[in-house]
VEXLO-41701 format. One record per atom (N, C-alpha, C, CB): x, y, z; residue in one letter. Coordinates in steps of 0.2 Angstrom, whole numbers, plus 5000, padded with zeros to 4 digits. Glycine has a CB too. Layout:
BEGIN
<xx->X&yy->Y&zz->Z&residu->A>
...
***
This chain:
BEGIN
<xx->5004&yy->4994&zz->5000&residu->M>
<xx->5000&yy->5000&zz->5000&residu->M>
<xx->5004&yy->5006&zz->5000&residu->M>
<xx->4995&yy->5000&zz->5006&residu->M>
<xx->5009&yy->5006&zz->5004&residu->A>
<xx->5014&yy->5012&zz->5005&residu->A>
<xx->5018&yy->5013&zz->4998&residu->A>
<xx->5019&yy->5011&zz->5010&residu->A>
<xx->5020&yy->5008&zz->4995&residu->F>
<xx->5023&yy->5008&zz->4988&residu->F>
<xx->5018&yy->5011&zz->4983&residu->F>
<xx->5026&yy->5001&zz->4986&residu->F>
<xx->5012&yy->5009&zz->4983&residu->G>
<xx->5007&yy->5012&zz->4978&residu->G>
<xx->5006&yy->5019&zz->4979&residu->G>
<xx->5001&yy->5008&zz->4979&residu->G>
<xx->5006&yy->5022&zz->4985&residu->I>
<xx->5005&yy->5029&zz->4987&residu->I>
<xx->5011&yy->5033&zz->4984&residu->I>
<xx->5004&yy->5030&zz->4994&residu->I>
<xx->5017&yy->5030&zz->4986&residu->L>
<xx->5024&yy->5033&zz->4984&residu->L>
<xx->5024&yy->5033&zz->4977&residu->L>
<xx->5030&yy->5029&zz->4987&residu->L>
<xx->5022&yy->5028&zz->4973&residu->L>
<xx->5023&yy->5028&zz->4966&residu->L>
<xx->5018&yy->5033&zz->4963&residu->L>
<xx->5021&yy->5021&zz->4963&residu->L>
<xx->5012&yy->5034&zz->4966&residu->G>
<xx->5008&yy->5039&zz->4963&residu->G>
<xx->5010&yy->5046&zz->4964&residu->G>
<xx->5001&yy->5038&zz->4967&residu->G>
<xx->5013&yy->5047&zz->4970&residu->L>
<xx->5016&yy->5054&zz->4971&residu->L>
<xx->5022&yy->5055&zz->4966&residu->L>
<xx->5018&yy->5054&zz->4978&residu->L>
<xx->5026&yy->5051&zz->4965&residu->V>
<xx->5032&yy->5052&zz->4961&residu->V>
<xx->5030&yy->5052&zz->4954&residu->V>
<xx->5037&yy->5046&zz->4962&residu->V>
<xx->5025&yy->5048&zz->4952&residu->H>
<xx->5023&yy->5048&zz->4945&residu->H>
<xx->5020&yy->5054&zz->4942&residu->H>
<xx->5019&yy->5042&zz->4943&residu->H>
<xx->5016&yy->5057&zz->4947&residu->F>
<xx->5012&yy->5063&zz->4945&residu->F>
<xx->5015&yy->5069&zz->4947&residu->F>
<xx->5005&yy->5062&zz->4948&residu->F>
<xx->5021&yy->5069&zz->4949&residu->A>
<xx->5024&yy->5075&zz->4952&residu->A>
<xx->5026&yy->5080&zz->4946&residu->A>
<xx->5031&yy->5073&zz->4956&residu->A>
<xx->5027&yy->5077&zz->4940&residu->H>
<xx->5029&yy->5081&zz->4935&residu->H>
<xx->5024&yy->5086&zz->4932&residu->H>
<xx->5032&yy->5077&zz->4929&residu->H>
<xx->5017&yy->5084&zz->4933&residu->Q>
<xx->5012&yy->5087&zz->4930&residu->Q>
<xx->5012&yy->5095&zz->4932&residu->Q>
<xx->5006&yy->5084&zz->4931&residu->Q>
<xx->5012&yy->5097&zz->4938&residu->P>
<xx->5012&yy->5104&zz->4939&residu->P>
<xx->5018&yy->5108&zz->4936&residu->P>
<xx->5012&yy->5105&zz->4947&residu->P>
<xx->5023&yy->5105&zz->4936&residu->I>
<xx->5029&yy->5108&zz->4933&residu->I>
<xx->5028&yy->5109&zz->4925&residu->I>
<xx->5036&yy->5104&zz->4934&residu->I>
<xx->5026&yy->5104&zz->4922&residu->G>
<xx->5024&yy->5104&zz->4915&residu->G>
<xx->5019&yy->5109&zz->4913&residu->G>
<xx->5022&yy->5097&zz->4912&residu->G>
<xx->5014&yy->5109&zz->4917&residu->N>
<xx->5008&yy->5114&zz->4916&residu->N>
<xx->5010&yy->5121&zz->4917&residu->N>
<xx->5002&yy->5112&zz->4921&residu->N>
<xx->5015&yy->5122&zz->4922&residu->S>
<xx->5017&yy->5129&zz->4923&residu->S>
<xx->5022&yy->5131&zz->4918&residu->S>
<xx->5021&yy->5130&zz->4930&residu->S>
<xx->5026&yy->5127&zz->4915&residu->L>
<xx->5030&yy->5128&zz->4909&residu->L>
<xx->5026&yy->5130&zz->4903&residu->L>
<xx->5035&yy->5123&zz->4908&residu->L>
<xx->5021&yy->5126&zz->4902&residu->I>
<xx->5016&yy->5128&zz->4896&residu->I>
<xx->5013&yy->5135&zz->4897&residu->I>
<xx->5011&yy->5123&zz->4895&residu->I>
<xx->5011&yy->5136&zz->4903&residu->A>
<xx->5008&yy->5143&zz->4905&residu->A>
<xx->5013&yy->5149&zz->4904&residu->A>
<xx->5005&yy->5143&zz->4912&residu->A>
<xx->5019&yy->5147&zz->4906&residu->Q>
<xx->5025&yy->5152&zz->4905&residu->Q>
<xx->5027&yy->5154&zz->4898&residu->Q>
<xx->5031&yy->5150&zz->4910&residu->Q>
<xx->5027&yy->5149&zz->4894&residu->Y>
<xx->5030&yy->5150&zz->4887&residu->Y>
<xx->5025&yy->5150&zz->4882&residu->Y>
<xx->5034&yy->5144&zz->4886&residu->Y>
<xx->5018&yy->5151&zz->4883&residu->T>
<xx->5013&yy->5152&zz->4878&residu->T>
<xx->5010&yy->5158&zz->4880&residu->T>
<xx->5008&yy->5146&zz->4878&residu->T>
<xx->5007&yy->5161&zz->4874&residu->T>
<xx->5003&yy->5167&zz->4875&residu->T>
<xx->4997&yy->5166&zz->4878&residu->T>
<xx->5003&yy->5172&zz->4869&residu->T>
<xx->4993&yy->5170&zz->4880&residu->S>
<xx->4986&yy->5169&zz->4883&residu->S>
<xx->4982&yy->5167&zz->4877&residu->S>
<xx->4983&yy->5175&zz->4887&residu->S>
<xx->4983&yy->5169&zz->4871&residu->E>
<xx->4979&yy->5167&zz->4866&residu->E>
<xx->4980&yy->5159&zz->4864&residu->E>
<xx->4980&yy->5171&zz->4860&residu->E>
<xx->4986&yy->5157&zz->4865&residu->N>
<xx->4988&yy->5150&zz->4862&residu->N>
<xx->4989&yy->5145&zz->4868&residu->N>
<xx->4994&yy->5151&zz->4859&residu->N>
<xx->4987&yy->5147&zz->4874&residu->R>
<xx->4988&yy->5143&zz->4880&residu->R>
<xx->4984&yy->5137&zz->4880&residu->R>
<xx->4986&yy->5147&zz->4886&residu->R>
<xx->4978&yy->5137&zz->4877&residu->G>
<xx->4973&yy->5131&zz->4877&residu->G>
<xx->4976&yy->5127&zz->4871&residu->G>
<xx->4966&yy->5133&zz->4875&residu->G>
<xx->4979&yy->5129&zz->4866&residu->L>
<xx->4982&yy->5125&zz->4861&residu->L>
<xx->4988&yy->5122&zz->4864&residu->L>
<xx->4984&yy->5129&zz->4855&residu->L>
<xx->4992&yy->5125&zz->4868&residu->G>
<xx->4998&yy->5122&zz->4871&residu->G>
<xx->4996&yy->5116&zz->4876&residu->G>
<xx->5002&yy->5127&zz->4875&residu->G>
<xx->4991&yy->5117&zz->4880&residu->Y>
<xx->4989&yy->5112&zz->4884&residu->Y>
<xx->4986&yy->5106&zz->4880&residu->Y>
<xx->4983&yy->5115&zz->4889&residu->Y>
<xx->4982&yy->5108&zz->4875&residu->G>
<xx->4979&yy->5102&zz->4871&residu->G>
<xx->4984&yy->5098&zz->4867&residu->G>
<xx->4975&yy->5106&zz->4865&residu->G>
<xx->4990&yy->5101&zz->4865&residu->I>
<xx->4995&yy->5098&zz->4862&residu->I>
<xx->4999&yy->5093&zz->4867&residu->I>
<xx->5000&yy->5102&zz->4858&residu->I>
<xx->5000&yy->5096&zz->4873&residu->S>
<xx->5003&yy->5092&zz->4878&residu->S>
<xx->4999&yy->5086&zz->4880&residu->S>
<xx->5004&yy->5097&zz->4884&residu->S>
<xx->4993&yy->5087&zz->4881&residu->F>
<xx->4989&yy->5081&zz->4883&residu->F>
<xx->4988&yy->5076&zz->4878&residu->F>
<xx->4982&yy->5084&zz->4886&residu->F>
<xx->4987&yy->5079&zz->4871&residu->F>
<xx->4987&yy->5074&zz->4866&residu->F>
<xx->4993&yy->5070&zz->4865&residu->F>
<xx->4986&yy->5078&zz->4859&residu->F>
<xx->4999&yy->5073&zz->4866&residu->L>
<xx->5005&yy->5069&zz->4865&residu->L>
<xx->5006&yy->5064&zz->4871&residu->L>
<xx->5011&yy->5074&zz->4865&residu->L>
<xx->5004&yy->5066&zz->4877&residu->S>
<xx->5005&yy->5062&zz->4883&residu->S>
<xx->5000&yy->5056&zz->4883&residu->S>
<xx->5004&yy->5066&zz->4889&residu->S>
<xx->4993&yy->5058&zz->4882&residu->F>
<xx->4988&yy->5053&zz->4883&residu->F>
<xx->4986&yy->5050&zz->4876&residu->F>
<xx->4982&yy->5056&zz->4887&residu->F>
<xx->4986&yy->5054&zz->4871&residu->G>
<xx->4984&yy->5051&zz->4865&residu->G>
<xx->4989&yy->5047&zz->4861&residu->G>
<xx->4982&yy->5057&zz->4860&residu->G>
<xx->4995&yy->5050&zz->4859&residu->L>
<xx->5000&yy->5046&zz->4856&residu->L>
<xx->5004&yy->5041&zz->4861&residu->L>
<xx->5005&yy->5050&zz->4853&residu->L>
<xx->5004&yy->5044&zz->4867&residu->G>
<xx->5008&yy->5040&zz->4872&residu->G>
<xx->5004&yy->5033&zz->4874&residu->G>
<xx->5008&yy->5043&zz->4878&residu->G>
<xx->4998&yy->5033&zz->4873&residu->S>
<xx->4994&yy->5027&zz->4874&residu->S>
<xx->4996&yy->5021&zz->4869&residu->S>
<xx->4987&yy->5028&zz->4874&residu->S>
<xx->4999&yy->5023&zz->4863&residu->F>
<xx->5001&yy->5018&zz->4858&residu->F>
<xx->5007&yy->5014&zz->4860&residu->F>
<xx->5001&yy->5021&zz->4851&residu->F>
<xx->5011&yy->5017&zz->4864&residu->A>
<xx->5018&yy->5015&zz->4866&residu->A>
<xx->5017&yy->5008&zz->4869&residu->A>
<xx->5021&yy->5019&zz->4871&residu->A>
<xx->5012&yy->5006&zz->4873&residu->A>
<xx->5011&yy->5000&zz->4876&residu->A>
<xx->5010&yy->4994&zz->4870&residu->A>
<xx->5006&yy->4999&zz->4881&residu->A>
<xx->5005&yy->4996&zz->4866&residu->G>
<xx->5004&yy->4992&zz->4860&residu->G>
<xx->5010&yy->4990&zz->4856&residu->G>
<xx->4998&yy->4994&zz->4856&residu->G>
<xx->5013&yy->4996&zz->4854&residu->I>
<xx->5019&yy->4995&zz->4850&residu->I>
<xx->5025&yy->4991&zz->4853&residu->I>
<xx->5022&yy->5002&zz->4848&residu->I>
<xx->5026&yy->4992&zz->4860&residu->G>
<xx->5031&yy->4989&zz->4863&residu->G>
<xx->5029&yy->4981&zz->4864&residu->G>
<xx->5032&yy->4992&zz->4870&residu->G>
<xx->5023&yy->4980&zz->4866&residu->G>
<xx->5020&yy->4973&zz->4866&residu->G>
<xx->5021&yy->4969&zz->4860&residu->G>
<xx->5013&yy->4973&zz->4869&residu->G>
<xx->5019&yy->4973&zz->4854&residu->S>
<xx->5019&yy->4970&zz->4848&residu->S>
<xx->5027&yy->4968&zz->4846&residu->S>
<xx->5016&yy->4974&zz->4842&residu->S>
<xx->5031&yy->4973&zz->4847&residu->L>
<xx->5038&yy->4971&zz->4846&residu->L>
<xx->5041&yy->4965&zz->4850&residu->L>
<xx->5042&yy->4978&zz->4847&residu->L>
<xx->5039&yy->4965&zz->4857&residu->A>
<xx->5041&yy->4960&zz->4861&residu->A>
<xx->5038&yy->4953&zz->4859&residu->A>
<xx->5039&yy->4962&zz->4868&residu->A>
<xx->5032&yy->4953&zz->4857&residu->E>
<xx->5029&yy->4947&zz->4854&residu->E>
<xx->5033&yy->4944&zz->4848&residu->E>
<xx->5022&yy->4947&zz->4853&residu->E>
<xx->5034&yy->4949&zz->4843&residu->S>
<xx->5037&yy->4947&zz->4837&residu->S>
<xx->5044&yy->4946&zz->4837&residu->S>
<xx->5035&yy->4951&zz->4831&residu->S>
<xx->5048&yy->4950&zz->4840&residu->H>
<xx->5055&yy->4950&zz->4840&residu->H>
<xx->5059&yy->4948&zz->4847&residu->H>
<xx->5058&yy->4956&zz->4837&residu->H>
<xx->5055&yy->4948&zz->4852&residu->G>
<xx->5058&yy->4947&zz->4859&residu->G>
<xx->5059&yy->4954&zz->4862&residu->G>
<xx->5065&yy->4944&zz->4858&residu->G>
<xx->5059&yy->4953&zz->4869&residu->V>
<xx->5059&yy->4959&zz->4873&residu->V>
<xx->5066&yy->4963&zz->4872&residu->V>
<xx->5059&yy->4957&zz->4881&residu->V>
<xx->5071&yy->4960&zz->4870&residu->Q>
<xx->5077&yy->4963&zz->4869&residu->Q>
<xx->5077&yy->4968&zz->4864&residu->Q>
<xx->5083&yy->4958&zz->4868&residu->Q>
<xx->5072&yy->4968&zz->4859&residu->V>
<xx->5072&yy->4973&zz->4854&residu->V>
<xx->5068&yy->4979&zz->4856&residu->V>
<xx->5068&yy->4970&zz->4848&residu->V>
<xx->5064&yy->4979&zz->4861&residu->V>
<xx->5060&yy->4985&zz->4863&residu->V>
<xx->5064&yy->4990&zz->4866&residu->V>
<xx->5055&yy->4983&zz->4869&residu->V>
<xx->5069&yy->4989&zz->4870&residu->F>
<xx->5074&yy->4994&zz->4872&residu->F>
<xx->5078&yy->4998&zz->4867&residu->F>
<xx->5078&yy->4991&zz->4878&residu->F>
<xx->5081&yy->4995&zz->4863&residu->P>
<xx->5084&yy->4999&zz->4857&residu->P>
<xx->5080&yy->5003&zz->4853&residu->P>
<xx->5088&yy->4994&zz->4853&residu->P>
<xx->5074&yy->5000&zz->4852&residu->F>
<xx->5069&yy->5004&zz->4848&residu->F>
<xx->5067&yy->5010&zz->4852&residu->F>
<xx->5062&yy->5000&zz->4847&residu->F>
<xx->5066&yy->5010&zz->4858&residu->V>
<xx->5064&yy->5016&zz->4862&residu->V>
<xx->5070&yy->5021&zz->4863&residu->V>
<xx->5062&yy->5013&zz->4869&residu->V>
<xx->5076&yy->5018&zz->4863&residu->A>
<xx->5081&yy->5023&zz->4863&residu->A>
<xx->5082&yy->5026&zz->4857&residu->A>
<xx->5088&yy->5018&zz->4865&residu->A>
<xx->5081&yy->5023&zz->4851&residu->I>
<xx->5082&yy->5026&zz->4845&residu->I>
<xx->5076&yy->5032&zz->4844&residu->I>
<xx->5081&yy->5021&zz->4839&residu->I>
<xx->5070&yy->5030&zz->4846&residu->F>
<xx->5064&yy->5034&zz->4846&residu->F>
<xx->5066&yy->5041&zz->4850&residu->F>
<xx->5058&yy->5031&zz->4848&residu->F>
<xx->5068&yy->5040&zz->4856&residu->M>
<xx->5070&yy->5045&zz->4861&residu->M>
<xx->5076&yy->5049&zz->4858&residu->M>
<xx->5072&yy->5043&zz->4868&residu->M>
<xx->5080&yy->5046&zz->4855&residu->G>
<xx->5086&yy->5050&zz->4851&residu->G>
<xx->5083&yy->5055&zz->4846&residu->G>
<xx->5091&yy->5045&zz->4848&residu->G>
<xx->5078&yy->5052&zz->4842&residu->C>
<xx->5075&yy->5056&zz->4837&residu->C>
<xx->5071&yy->5062&zz->4840&residu->C>
<xx->5071&yy->5052&zz->4832&residu->C>
<xx->5068&yy->5060&zz->4845&residu->A>
<xx->5064&yy->5066&zz->4848&residu->A>
<xx->5068&yy->5071&zz->4851&residu->A>
<xx->5060&yy->5063&zz->4854&residu->A>
<xx->5074&yy->5069&zz->4854&residu->F>
<xx->5079&yy->5074&zz->4857&residu->F>
<xx->5082&yy->5078&zz->4851&residu->F>
<xx->5085&yy->5070&zz->4860&residu->F>
<xx->5084&yy->5075&zz->4845&residu->L>
<xx->5086&yy->5079&zz->4840&residu->L>
<xx->5081&yy->5084&zz->4837&residu->L>
<xx->5088&yy->5075&zz->4834&residu->L>
<xx->5075&yy->5082&zz->4837&residu->L>
<xx->5069&yy->5086&zz->4835&residu->L>
<xx->5068&yy->5092&zz->4840&residu->L>
<xx->5063&yy->5082&zz->4834&residu->L>
<xx->5069&yy->5091&zz->4846&residu->A>
<xx->5068&yy->5096&zz->4851&residu->A>
<xx->5074&yy->5101&zz->4850&residu->A>
<xx->5068&yy->5093&zz->4858&residu->A>
<xx->5080&yy->5099&zz->4849&residu->L>
<xx->5086&yy->5103&zz->4848&residu->L>
<xx->5084&yy->5108&zz->4842&residu->L>
<xx->5092&yy->5099&zz->4847&residu->L>
<xx->5082&yy->5105&zz->4837&residu->Y>
<xx->5081&yy->5108&zz->4830&residu->Y>
<xx->5075&yy->5114&zz->4832&residu->Y>
<xx->5078&yy->5103&zz->4825&residu->Y>
<xx->5070&yy->5112&zz->4835&residu->L>
<xx->5064&yy->5116&zz->4836&residu->L>
<xx->5067&yy->5122&zz->4841&residu->L>
<xx->5058&yy->5113&zz->4839&residu->L>
<xx->5071&yy->5121&zz->4845&residu->R>
<xx->5074&yy->5126&zz->4850&residu->R>
<xx->5078&yy->5131&zz->4846&residu->R>
<xx->5078&yy->5123&zz->4855&residu->R>
<xx->5082&yy->5128&zz->4841&residu->K>
<xx->5086&yy->5132&zz->4837&residu->K>
<xx->5082&yy->5137&zz->4832&residu->K>
<xx->5091&yy->5128&zz->4833&residu->K>
<xx->5077&yy->5134&zz->4829&residu->I>
<xx->5073&yy->5139&zz->4824&residu->I>
<xx->5068&yy->5144&zz->4828&residu->I>
<xx->5069&yy->5134&zz->4820&residu->I>
<xx->5067&yy->5143&zz->4834&residu->S>
<xx->5062&yy->5147&zz->4838&residu->S>
<xx->5066&yy->5153&zz->4841&residu->S>
<xx->5058&yy->5144&zz->4843&residu->S>
***
């Protein structure tokens, strides 16, 4: 029980920080769009990760999932650097 409570606190601790960053870096006209994009990426596209990871694990083995995630995160990091540079 204590582990579940601790996990919940740690897992959801990033949400206030993320929401305050969205509020800080968006204009008042685009704030709703910023929150919408954030929630879509977190809960919309993020929900496919379990299915894709499970499919990869079933077809190629669990050892394939981690390099796939590392490559995906590397691409996301490079995209973030590019977007930061052009803005």
